C-alpha positions in Angstrom: 101.6 -61.9 -3.9 104.7 -62.0 -1.8 104.2 -58.3 -1.1 100.7 -59.0 0.1 101.9 -61.6 2.6 104.5 -59.2 4.0 101.9 -56.5 4.4 99.7 -58.9 6.4 102.5 -59.9 8.7 103.5 -56.3 9.4 100.0 -55.4 10.2 99.7 -58.3 12.8 103.0 -57.3 14.4 101.7 -53.7 14.8 98.5 -54.9 16.4 100.3 -56.9 19.1 102.5 -54.0 19.9 99.5 -51.7 20.5 97.9 -54.2 22.9 101.1 -54.5 25.0 101.4 -50.7 25.3 97.8 -50.3 26.4 98.2 -53.0 29.1 101.2 -51.2 30.6 99.5 -47.9 30.7 96.5 -49.3 32.3 98.4 -51.1 35.1 100.2 -47.9 36.0 97.1 -45.9 36.3 95.2 -48.5 38.4 97.9 -49.2 41.0 97.1 -46.2 43.3 93.4 -47.0 43.2 94.0 -50.6 44.4 96.3 -49.4 47.1 93.7 -47.0 48.4 91.0 -49.6 48.5 92.9 -52.2 50.5 92.8 -51.9 54.4 95.8 -51.7 56.4 96.7 -54.9 58.4 95.7 -54.9 62.2 97.5 -56.7 65.1 95.7 -59.8 66.6 95.4 -58.8 70.4 94.1 -55.4 69.6 91.6 -57.1 67.4 90.2 -59.3 70.2 89.6 -56.4 72.6 87.9 -54.4 70.0 85.8 -57.4 69.2 84.7 -57.8 72.9 84.0 -54.1 73.3 82.1 -54.1 70.1 80.1 -57.1 71.3 79.4 -55.5 74.7 78.5 -52.3 73.0 76.3 -54.1 70.6 74.6 -56.0 73.5 74.0 -52.7 75.4 72.6 -51.1 72.3 70.4 -54.2 71.8 69.0 -54.0 75.4 68.5 -50.3 74.9 66.7 -50.9 71.7 64.6 -53.6 73.4 63.8 -51.3 76.2 62.9 -48.5 73.8 61.0 -51.0 71.8 59.1 -52.2 74.9 58.5 -48.6 76.0 57.3 -47.8 72.5 55.1 -50.9 72.5 53.7 -49.9 75.9 53.1 -46.4 74.6 51.6 -47.7 71.5 49.3 -50.0 73.4 48.3 -47.2 75.6 47.7 -45.0 72.6 45.8 -47.8 70.9 43.7 -48.2 74.0 43.0 -44.4 74.1 42.4 -44.5 70.5 40.1 -47.4 70.9 38.2 -45.6 73.7 38.1 -42.5 71.6 36.9 -44.6 68.6 34.2 -46.2 70.8 33.2 -42.8 72.1 33.1 -41.4 68.6 31.3 -44.5 67.4 28.7 -44.0 70.2 28.4 -40.3 69.3 28.1 -41.2 65.6 25.5 -43.9 66.5 23.6 -41.4 68.5 23.9 -38.7 65.8 22.9 -41.3 63.2 20.0 -42.3 65.3 19.0 -38.7 65.8 19.5 -38.0 62.1 17.5 -41.1 61.3 14.8 -40.0 63.6 14.9 -36.5 62.1 14.8 -38.0 58.7 11.9 -40.2 59.7 10.2 -37.2 61.1 11.0 -35.2 57.9 9.9 -38.1 55.7 6.7 -38.3 57.7 6.2 -34.5 57.4 7.0 -34.7 53.7 4.7 -37.6 53.3 2.0 -35.7 55.1 2.8 -32.6 53.0 2.8 -34.7 49.9 -0.5 -36.3 51.0 -1.9 -32.9 51.6 -0.5 -31.7 48.2 -2.0 -34.8 46.5 -5.3 -34.1 48.2 -5.2 -30.5 47.1 -4.1 -31.6 43.6 -7.0 -34.0 43.5 -9.3 -31.3 44.7 -7.9 -28.9 42.0 -8.1 -31.7 39.4 -11.7 -32.5 40.5 -12.4 -28.8 40.5 -10.8 -28.4 37.1 -12.6 -31.4 35.8 -15.9 -30.0 37.2 -15.0 -26.7 35.5 -14.2 -28.5 32.3 -17.4 -30.5 32.5 -19.3 -27.3 33.3 -17.6 -25.5 30.3 -18.3 -28.5 28.2 -21.9 -28.5 29.3 -22.0 -24.8 28.6 -20.5 -25.3 25.2 -22.9 -28.2 24.5 -25.7 -26.0 25.7 -24.6 -23.1 23.5 -24.1 -25.5 20.6 -27.5 -27.0 21.2 -28.9 -23.4 21.5 -27.2 -22.5 18.2 -28.5 -25.6 16.6 -32.0 -24.9 18.0 -31.7 -21.3 16.8 -30.4 -22.4 13.5 -33.2 -25.0 13.2 -35.7 -22.3 14.4 -34.3 -19.8 11.9 -34.4 -22.4 9.1 -37.9 -23.3 10.1 -38.9 -19.6 10.2 -37.3 -19.0 6.8 -39.0 -22.1 5.4 -42.3 -21.0 6.9 -41.8 -17.6 5.5 -40.9 -19.0 2.1 -43.9 -21.3 2.2 -46.1 -18.3 3.2 -44.7 -16.2 0.4 -45.5 -19.0 -2.0 -49.0 -19.3 -0.7 -49.6 -15.6 -0.8 -48.3 -15.4 -4.3 -50.3 -18.4 -5.4 -53.4 -16.8 -3.8 -52.6 -13.5 -5.6 -52.2 -15.4 -8.9 -55.6 -17.0 -8.3 -57.1 -13.6 -7.7 -55.6 -12.4 -11.0 -57.1 -15.4 -12.8 -60.5 -14.9 -11.1 -60.5 -11.1 -10.5 -63.2 -9.5 -8.5 -64.8 -6.5 -10.2 -64.1 -3.4 -8.2 -63.5 0.2 -9.0 -59.9 1.5 -9.0 -59.3 5.2 -9.1 -56.4 7.1 -10.6 -55.2 10.7 -10.8 -53.2 11.2 -14.0 -50.6 13.6 -15.2 -50.0 13.4 -18.9 -47.5 15.1 -21.3 -48.2 15.2 -25.0 -46.1 16.3 -27.9 -46.7 15.9 -31.6 -47.8 17.5 -34.9 -50.5 20.2 -35.1 -52.4 21.7 -38.1 -55.1 24.4 -38.6 -56.8 23.3 -41.8 -58.6 26.2 -43.4 -61.0 25.9 -46.4 -62.2 28.8 -48.6 -65.6 28.9 -50.5 -67.8 31.5 -52.2 -65.0 34.0 -52.7 -66.2 37.4 -53.8 -64.5 38.5 -57.0 -64.0 42.2 -56.8 -61.4 44.9 -56.4 -59.0 44.1 -53.6 -60.2 40.6 -53.2 -58.7 37.2 -53.7 -58.5 36.0 -57.2 -59.5 32.4 -56.7 -58.4 31.3 -60.1 -54.7 32.0 -59.3 -54.9 31.2 -55.6 -52.2 28.9 -54.0 -52.5 27.4 -50.5 -50.0 25.1 -48.8 -50.4 23.7 -45.3 -47.2 23.0 -43.3 -48.5 22.7 -39.8 -46.2 22.9 -36.8 -45.4 21.5 -33.3 -48.0 20.9 -30.6 -47.8 20.2 -26.9 -50.2 19.5 -24.1 -50.6 18.7 -20.4 -53.5 16.6 -19.0 -54.7 16.6 -15.4 -57.3 13.9 -15.4 -59.2 11.4 -13.3 -59.8 7.9 -14.4 -61.4 4.8 -13.1 -61.0 1.1 -13.9 -63.7 -1.5 -13.4 -62.7 -4.8 -14.7 -61.7 -4.2 -18.3 -63.7 -1.0 -18.5 -61.9 2.4 -18.5 -63.3 6.0 -18.1 -61.3 9.2 -18.0 -62.2 12.9 -17.7 -60.6 16.1 -16.3 -58.7 19.1 -17.7 -56.8 19.3 -20.9 -54.4 22.1 -21.9 -53.0 22.3 -25.4 -50.9 24.6 -27.5 -51.1 24.3 -31.4 -48.8 26.0 -33.8 -49.6 25.9 -37.5 -48.1 27.6 -40.6 -49.8 28.0 -44.0 -48.4 29.5 -47.2 -50.6 31.5 -49.6 -50.2 32.8 -53.2 -52.8 35.2 -54.8 -53.5 38.3 -56.9 -55.2 41.4 -55.7 -56.5 44.3 -57.9 -57.5 47.9 -57.3 -58.5 50.7 -59.6 -57.4 54.4 -59.4 -60.6 56.3 -60.0 -58.8 59.5 -60.9 -56.7 58.1 -63.6 -58.7 54.9 -64.4 -55.4 52.9 -63.9 -55.5 49.3 -62.6 -52.9 48.1 -60.0 -52.2 44.4 -59.9 -50.6 43.0 -56.6 -49.0 39.5 -56.9 -48.4 37.8 -53.5 -46.1 34.8 -54.4 -45.5 33.3 -50.9 -47.2 34.9 -48.0 -46.6 33.0 -44.8 -49.1 33.1 -42.0 -48.2 31.5 -38.6 -51.1 30.9 -36.2 -50.8 30.1 -32.5 -53.7 28.6 -30.5 -54.0 27.9 -26.8 -57.0 26.0 -25.5 -58.3 24.5 -22.3 -60.8 21.6 -22.5 -62.6 18.8 -20.9 -62.0 15.2 -22.2 -64.7 12.6 -21.9 -63.1 9.2 -22.9 -64.2 5.6 -22.6 -62.2 2.5 -23.3 -60.9 -0.9 -22.2 -57.8 -2.5 -20.7 -56.5 -5.9 -21.8 -53.4 -7.1 -20.0 -50.8 -4.3 -20.5 -52.6 -2.8 -23.5 -55.4 -0.2 -23.4 -57.4 2.2 -25.6 -59.6 5.2 -25.1 -62.2 6.8 -27.5 -64.3 9.9 -26.9 -64.5 13.7 -27.4 -62.8 16.8 -26.1 -64.5 20.1 -25.7 -62.1 23.0 -25.9 -62.3 26.7 -25.2 -59.8 29.0 -26.9 -58.0 31.4 -24.6 -55.5 33.0 -27.0 -55.0 33.0 -30.8 -52.2 35.4 -32.0 -50.9 35.2 -35.6 -48.2 36.7 -37.7 -47.5 37.3 -41.4 -44.5 37.8 -43.6 -43.8 37.9 -47.3 -43.2 40.1 -50.4 -45.5 41.3 -53.2 -44.9 42.6 -56.8 -46.9 45.6 -58.0 -47.6 46.2 -61.7 -49.8 49.1 -63.2 -52.0 48.9 -66.3 -52.4 52.6 -67.3 -54.5 53.6 -70.3 -51.9 56.3 -71.0 -49.3 53.7 -71.7 -49.3 51.0 -74.2 -47.8 48.3 -72.0 -48.2 47.7 -68.2 -45.2 48.7 -66.1 -43.8 47.6 -62.8 -43.7 49.6 -59.6 -41.2 47.2 -57.8 -41.2 44.6 -55.0 -42.4 45.5 -51.5 -42.2 43.9 -48.1 -45.6 43.0 -46.6 -46.5 45.3 -43.7 -46.5 43.2 -40.6 -49.2 45.2 -38.9 -52.4 43.1 -38.7 -55.9 44.3 -38.6 -58.6 41.7 -37.8 -57.6 39.4 -34.9 -58.5 35.7 -35.0 -61.7 34.8 -33.2 -63.1 31.4 -32.7 -66.5 29.9 -32.3 -66.9 28.4 -28.9 -66.7 25.6 -28.0 -64.3 23.7 -30.2 -65.3 20.0 -30.2 -62.8 17.3 -31.3 -63.1 13.6 -31.5 -60.1 11.8 -29.8 -58.6 8.4 -29.8 -55.7 7.0 -27.7 -54.0 3.6 -27.8 -51.1 2.7 -25.4 -49.3 0.2 -23.2 -48.6 0.1 -19.5 -44.9 0.3 -18.4 -45.3 -1.1 -14.9 -43.4 -4.3 -15.5 -40.4 -2.3 -16.5 -40.6 0.9 -14.5 -42.7 0.3 -11.4 -40.9 -0.3 -8.1 -41.5 -3.4 -6.0 -44.4 -3.0 -3.5 -43.5 -2.4 0.1 -43.7 -5.3 2.5 -45.4 -5.7 5.8 -41.9 -5.3 7.3 -41.6 -1.8 5.8 -45.0 -1.0 7.2 -43.9 -2.0 10.7 -40.9 0.2 10.4 -43.2 3.1 9.8 -45.5 1.8 12.6 -48.4 1.5 10.2 -51.2 -0.8 11.5 -53.0 -2.4 8.7 -56.4 -4.1 8.9 -56.9 -7.5 7.3 -57.3 -7.1 3.6 -56.3 -3.4 3.7 -53.5 -2.2 1.4 -50.7 -0.1 2.4 -51.1 3.7 2.1 -49.8 5.5 -1.0 -46.4 4.1 -1.9 -44.2 3.0 -4.8 -46.6 0.3 -5.8 -49.3 2.8 -6.4 -47.4 4.7 -9.1 -48.0 3.5 -12.7 -46.6 4.6 -16.0 -48.1 4.6 -19.6 -47.1 5.6 -23.0 -49.5 6.0 -25.9 -50.3 7.4 -29.3 -53.2 9.8 -29.7 -55.1 11.7 -32.4 -57.6 14.7 -32.0 -59.6 16.1 -34.9 -62.0 19.1 -34.7 -65.3 18.2 -36.2 -66.9 21.7 -35.9 -65.9 24.9 -37.8 -64.0 26.8 -35.2 -63.4 30.0 -37.3 -65.4 33.0 -36.1 -63.2 35.8 -37.5 -65.2 38.8 -38.9 -65.1 39.1 -42.7 -62.4 41.4 -44.2 -60.3 41.7 -47.3 -56.9 40.1 -47.2 -55.1 43.5 -47.8 -56.2 47.1 -47.3 -54.9 50.4 -48.8 -54.9 54.0 -47.7 -55.9 56.6 -50.4 -54.0 56.3 -53.6 -50.9 54.9 -51.9 -49.3 52.0 -53.8 -48.1 50.0 -50.7 -50.4 47.8 -48.6 -51.5 49.7 -45.6 -52.8 46.8 -43.5 -53.2 43.0 -43.9 -55.8 40.7 -42.3 -55.6 37.0 -41.4 -56.7 34.8 -44.3 -59.3 33.3 -42.0 -61.2 36.6 -42.3 -61.7 36.2 -46.1 -65.4 37.2 -46.5 -66.3 35.2 -43.4 -66.7 32.1 -45.4 -63.4 30.3 -44.4 -63.8 27.1 -42.4 -61.2 25.9 -39.9 -60.7 22.4 -38.4 -57.9 21.6 -36.0 -55.7 18.5 -35.9 -53.4 17.3 -33.2 -51.5 13.9 -33.3 -48.5 12.6 -31.4 -47.2 10.6 -28.4 -48.3 10.8 -24.8 -46.5 9.8 -21.5 -48.7 9.4 -18.5 -48.0 9.0 -14.8 -50.9 7.5 -12.8 -51.3 7.9 -9.1 -53.5 5.1 -7.9 -55.9 5.9 -5.0 -55.2 3.2 -2.3 -58.2 1.1 -1.7 -59.1 -2.1 0.2 -58.3 -4.5 -2.7 -55.4 -6.9 -2.3 -52.1 -5.2 -3.1 -49.8 -6.9 -5.7 -47.8 -9.7 -4.3 -44.4 -10.1 -6.0 -43.3 -13.6 -6.8 -41.1 -15.1 -4.1 -37.6 -15.6 -5.4 -36.2 -18.9 -6.4 -32.6 -19.6 -5.6 -29.7 -21.7 -7.0 -26.8 -22.5 -4.7 -23.7 -23.2 -6.6 -20.7 -25.2 -5.6 -17.7 -26.4 -7.7 -15.8 -29.6 -6.6 -12.9 -31.7 -7.8 -14.3 -34.6 -9.8 -11.6 -36.9 -8.3 -11.6 -36.0 -4.6 -15.1 -34.4 -4.5 -13.5 -31.6 -2.4 -14.4 -27.9 -3.1 -12.0 -26.2 -5.5 -10.5 -23.1 -3.7 -10.7 -20.7 -6.7 -13.5 -21.4 -9.2 -15.7 -19.2 -11.4 -19.3 -19.8 -12.6 -21.4 -18.2 -15.2 -25.0 -19.1 -16.0 -27.1 -18.5 -19.1 -30.6 -19.3 -20.1 -30.6 -22.6 -21.9 -33.0 -21.5 -24.7 -32.4 -17.8 -24.8 -28.6 -17.7 -24.1 -29.1 -14.6 -22.0 -26.9 -14.1 -19.0 -28.6 -15.0 -15.7 -25.4 -14.9 -13.6 -22.4 -13.0 -14.7 -19.0 -14.7 -14.0 -18.7 -15.0 -10.3 -16.0 -16.4 -8.0 -17.5 -19.2 -5.8 -16.7 -19.4 -2.1 -15.3 -22.9 -1.6 -16.9 -23.3 1.9 -20.3 -21.7 1.6 -20.8 -21.8 -2.2 -22.8 -19.0 -3.8 -26.5 -18.3 -3.5 -28.2 -16.6 -6.5 -31.7 -15.5 -7.3 -33.2 -17.2 -10.4 -36.3 -16.9 -12.4 -38.3 -20.0 -13.3 -36.8 -21.7 -16.4 -34.0 -23.8 -17.8 -30.4 -22.7 -17.2 -26.9 -23.9 -18.1 -24.1 -23.2 -15.6 -20.5 -23.3 -16.8 -17.6 -23.4 -14.4 -13.9 -23.0 -14.8 -10.8 -23.1 -12.6 -7.1 -23.1 -13.0 -5.6 -26.5 -13.8 -9.1 -28.0 -14.5 -11.1 -28.7 -17.6 -14.1 -26.4 -17.9 -17.5 -28.1 -17.4 -21.2 -27.3 -17.8 -24.2 -28.3 -15.7 -27.9 -27.9 -16.8 -30.6 -27.4 -14.2 -34.2 -26.3 -14.0 -36.0 -24.0 -11.6 -39.5 -25.4 -11.8 -41.4 -22.9 -9.6 -40.9 -19.8 -7.6 -39.8 -20.0 -4.0 -37.7 -23.1 -4.4 -34.0 -23.7 -4.0 -32.0 -25.6 -6.5 -28.5 -27.0 -5.6 -26.1 -26.9 -8.5 -22.9 -28.9 -8.0 -20.4 -28.7 -10.9 -17.6 -31.3 -10.9 -14.4 -30.3 -12.7 -11.9 -32.8 -14.0 -8.3 -31.9 -13.1 -6.0 -31.2 -16.0 -2.7 -33.1 -15.9 0.2 -31.0 -14.6 3.9 -31.8 -15.3 6.0 -31.7 -12.1 9.8 -31.6 -12.3 12.2 -31.9 -9.4 16.0 -31.5 -10.1 18.7 -32.6 -7.7 22.4 -33.3 -7.5 23.0 -37.0 -8.3 26.0 -37.3 -5.9 24.9 -35.1 -2.9 21.1 -35.4 -3.3 20.7 -31.7 -2.7 18.2 -29.8 -4.8 19.5 -27.8 -7.8 17.8 -24.6 -8.9 17.8 -25.1 -12.7 16.2 -23.8 -15.8 14.2 -26.5 -17.5 13.2 -26.0 -21.2 10.2 -27.9 -22.6 10.2 -28.2 -26.4 7.6 -29.7 -28.7 9.0 -32.2 -31.1 10.5 -30.6 -34.1 10.6 -27.1 -32.5 13.8 -25.2 -32.0 12.4 -22.7 -29.5 11.1 -23.9 -26.1 7.4 -23.9 -25.6 7.8 -23.5 -21.8 10.7 -22.3 -19.6 10.5 -23.6 -16.0 12.6 -22.5 -13.1 13.0 -24.9 -10.2 13.1 -23.2 -6.8 16.0 -23.4 -4.3 13.9 -24.8 -1.5 12.7 -28.1 -2.9 14.0 -27.9 -6.4 10.6 -28.2 -7.9 8.6 -26.6 -10.8 5.3 -27.4 -12.3 3.6 -26.5 -15.6 0.3 -27.5 -17.3 1.2 -28.4 -20.9 -1.1 -28.0 -23.8 -2.4 -31.3 -25.0 -1.5 -32.7 -28.4 2.2 -32.5 -29.2 4.9 -34.8 -27.9 7.4 -32.9 -25.7 11.0 -33.3 -24.7 12.9 -31.9 -21.7 16.2 -30.1 -21.9 18.4 -29.0 -19.0 21.8 -27.3 -19.6 22.7 -26.2 -16.0 26.1 -24.6 -15.3 28.4 -27.2 -13.7 26.4 -30.2 -14.6 26.2 -32.5 -17.6 23.5 -31.6 -20.1 20.4 -33.7 -20.0 17.8 -34.4 -22.7 14.8 -36.7 -22.3 11.4 -37.4 -23.8 8.3 -36.6 -21.7 6.1 -39.7 -21.9 3.0 -38.1 -20.2 2.2 -34.5 -19.6 0.9 -35.4 -16.2 4.1 -37.1 -15.0 6.1 -36.2 -11.9 9.8 -36.3 -12.9 12.7 -36.6 -10.5 15.8 -35.7 -12.5 19.3 -36.2 -11.2 22.0 -34.0 -12.7 25.5 -35.4 -12.7 28.0 -32.7 -11.6 31.1 -32.1 -13.8 34.1 -33.6 -12.0 37.7 -32.4 -11.5 39.5 -32.0 -14.8 36.3 -31.7 -16.8 35.7 -28.7 -19.0 32.5 -27.0 -20.1 31.7 -23.9 -22.1 29.9 -20.9 -20.6 26.9 -20.3 -22.9 25.4 -16.9 -23.7 28.4 -15.0 -22.5 28.9 -11.9 -24.7 31.7 -9.4 -25.0 32.0 -6.1 -27.0 33.7 -6.7 -30.3 37.5 -6.9 -30.0 37.2 -5.8 -26.3 37.2 -7.3 -22.9 34.0 -5.5 -21.7 31.2 -7.9 -20.8 27.8 -7.0 -22.3 24.8 -6.6 -20.0 22.9 -9.5 -21.8 25.5 -11.9 -20.2 24.0 -11.4 -16.8 22.1 -14.6 -16.7 25.1 -16.7 -17.7 27.3 -15.0 -15.1 24.7 -15.4 -12.4 24.4 -19.1 -13.2 28.2 -19.5 -12.9 28.2 -17.7 -9.6 25.3 -19.8 -8.2 27.1 -23.0 -9.2 30.2 -21.9 -7.3 28.2 -20.7 -4.4 26.4 -24.0 -4.1 29.7 -25.9 -4.4 32.1 -24.1 -2.1 34.7 -26.9 -2.5 35.1 -26.4 -6.2 38.0 -24.4 -7.7 37.9 -23.5 -11.4 40.1 -22.1 -14.1 38.5 -19.6 -16.5 40.0 -20.1 -19.9 39.5 -17.5 -22.7 39.7 -18.5 -26.4 39.5 -16.4 -29.6 39.2 -17.1 -33.4 42.2 -16.7 -35.8 41.3 -13.3 -37.0 44.0 -10.8 -36.2 47.6 -11.2 -34.8 48.5 -14.0 -32.5 49.7 -11.6 -29.8 46.6 -9.5 -29.9 44.4 -12.6 -29.7 46.4 -13.9 -26.8 46.0 -10.5 -25.0 42.3 -10.4 -25.7 41.7 -13.9 -24.4 43.7 -13.1 -21.2 41.6 -9.9 -20.7 38.3 -11.7 -21.2 39.2 -14.5 -18.8 40.3 -12.0 -16.2 37.1 -9.9 -16.6 35.0 -13.0 -15.9 37.1 -13.7 -12.8 36.8 -10.1 -11.7 33.0 -10.3 -12.0 32.8 -13.5 -9.9 35.0 -11.9 -7.2 32.8 -8.9 -7.1 29.8 -11.2 -6.6 31.4 -12.8 -3.6 33.5 -15.7 -4.8 36.9 -16.1 -2.9 39.8 -15.2 -5.2 41.8 -18.3 -4.2 39.1 -20.4 -5.8 39.6 -18.8 -9.2 42.3 -18.8 -11.9 42.3 -17.1 -15.2 44.2 -18.0 -18.4 44.1 -16.9 -22.0 44.9 -19.3 -24.8 44.3 -17.1 -27.8 43.6 -18.9 -31.0 45.6 -22.0 -30.2 42.8 -24.4 -29.3 39.9 -24.0 -31.9 36.9 -26.3 -31.7 35.5 -25.4 -35.1 36.7 -24.1 -38.4 37.9 -20.5 -38.7 36.8 -20.3 -42.3 33.1 -19.5 -41.6 31.5 -16.9 -39.4 29.6 -19.6 -37.5 32.8 -21.6 -36.8 34.7 -18.4 -35.7 31.8 -17.6 -33.3 32.1 -21.1 -31.8 35.8 -20.6 -31.3 35.3 -17.3 -29.5 34.4 -18.8 -26.2 35.1 -18.9 -22.4 35.6 -22.4 -20.9 35.5 -23.4 -17.2 38.0 -26.1 -16.2 37.3 -27.8 -12.8 40.5 -27.9 -10.8 
């Protein structure tokens, strides 16, 4: 403690010494400065003189300053006066200039006012002129509109009058049909006939002698053949009565087969030759021209004709072919012996001749085809085009309405024996030759063979009616149905709708499916009857409408109201920003694993719509990249849903679904395109978002290999996004191998879940 006190005293002593030394040094340094600042002392007398001189000098300087001051004041006053005068002069000039300027401005304002007044007057004139022009144009438009309305009304009245006249003419014509006037109607006919023909021969009183037919062993078989004919006739109609005559051309072809024995005796050797004709075929051809005389009647579309036809034969060739067997009964031999089989010589001897004329009874029954084949009659308008002037009650000259068509069945049978062939043996020989030298037609057998012709078949006739003064047929005026399809709720026309009409009772199509014009509708001709129209349109329930066309010439308005089908509308947007989100929306029926509908909302308004099938309960599923997954039940298939998706925030992680790689490789498979595009679109829509791409593998293989594989896959995804346009600084890639499994590695399904790529929001 004592040491401490000594140290304190020593320190105080040192401090005082330092202060003393500093004071001495400071005094030495400041002494010259003080001496320099202090004035030297002055004597007293010298000081008084200097004071008086200084006062005098000061007084003189004062007077001088006062004089200078007075002079300056005088100059200043003079300058002020000059300045004042100059100011007054300038003020006067300014006042004058202002007055002149004001006067000029007044003049300019007056001129401008005058010009404005003139301009206003001109504008008023132009406005009045424009108003007059508008009124004139409005009057012209009104006049045109009125003219159009008048023309439309006139046209509608003319059409209505025309329709009414058509109805009256048709009703008058129908009355004339119900109470027809008896008058003669003439026709020239061209007929075509085809059918079956036969020449039926009959033998009697056959002479039994050498070289003649052995009737006991005779065989005859009639086959007949084709026949054809052309008729050029004239017919008339009087009420129901029909008469027809003219020229008839026909060709008959008939084949008959014969079997018989012929005998001859050799006078030198007394031997008998027996000729056996097994199947000798004789084909006859007959061409005839005749005159028909037919009477009949017409009832509605059916008619019949009965009468006779008188024919004259103009040609009758025939031909034969066949084989015969020759046996000889010689007294020199115990048994007969054969000479062989020979071909019949085709050379004929006696030609076929006929008794003239050949009379046949004829019958014809048929039906008119006009209602199916005849064209519509020409109208007066057509006649005017051809400058044909018709007298009242006179029909148009020959035209489509004067051509008629018929089809019928006919039969013609010859009632007289038409055979006139001279008698002759069926075969002839020369000397003692074994072979037949000549053959004759079987119709020449002893001159006793009768022949009757038969011709039956079908006939098609074209009738050319001779125009007369009777009323020409009046077609029924058409009836129309005007279709329109409207929305049952708004009663507005549906833009695209289709209509089909069938007969209510028959079910036949009256109008094939047709698209209806929403503004004008659709006008369709209809027959009289009951019809059922069915309409359909997209997003509407189909509907039917029954209507009746009661009479010709009327117009039926058919309006079909369709009930709109409910449509599900979905709009998807970002919950935080309110911006629309293009997203894939899956609609699944309850209990189903696969979506029934896949909707894609657009990038403009984020909306999509779909009409769902009625019946099942549906749920909605959205798994959009960068947003929380959303599942919800759809209460009504006609709802409009606004769905807000919550974006995944910083630090959150989600798995990229449907991203596929080649096995044990980093190459991305092409079926991953949709997943990669969704990831790209998420980043493009959210430019502030940065992500880390993390690759994971299962536990199969070595750790180092799995780590390398996960690194490579994460980098491949990052590379793909960069190539698509995402800035590299927004992306990071990292592989974590098998270190972070989310499922077991003991099953294939678990390993597949572990092989994944995750996105971590940075």
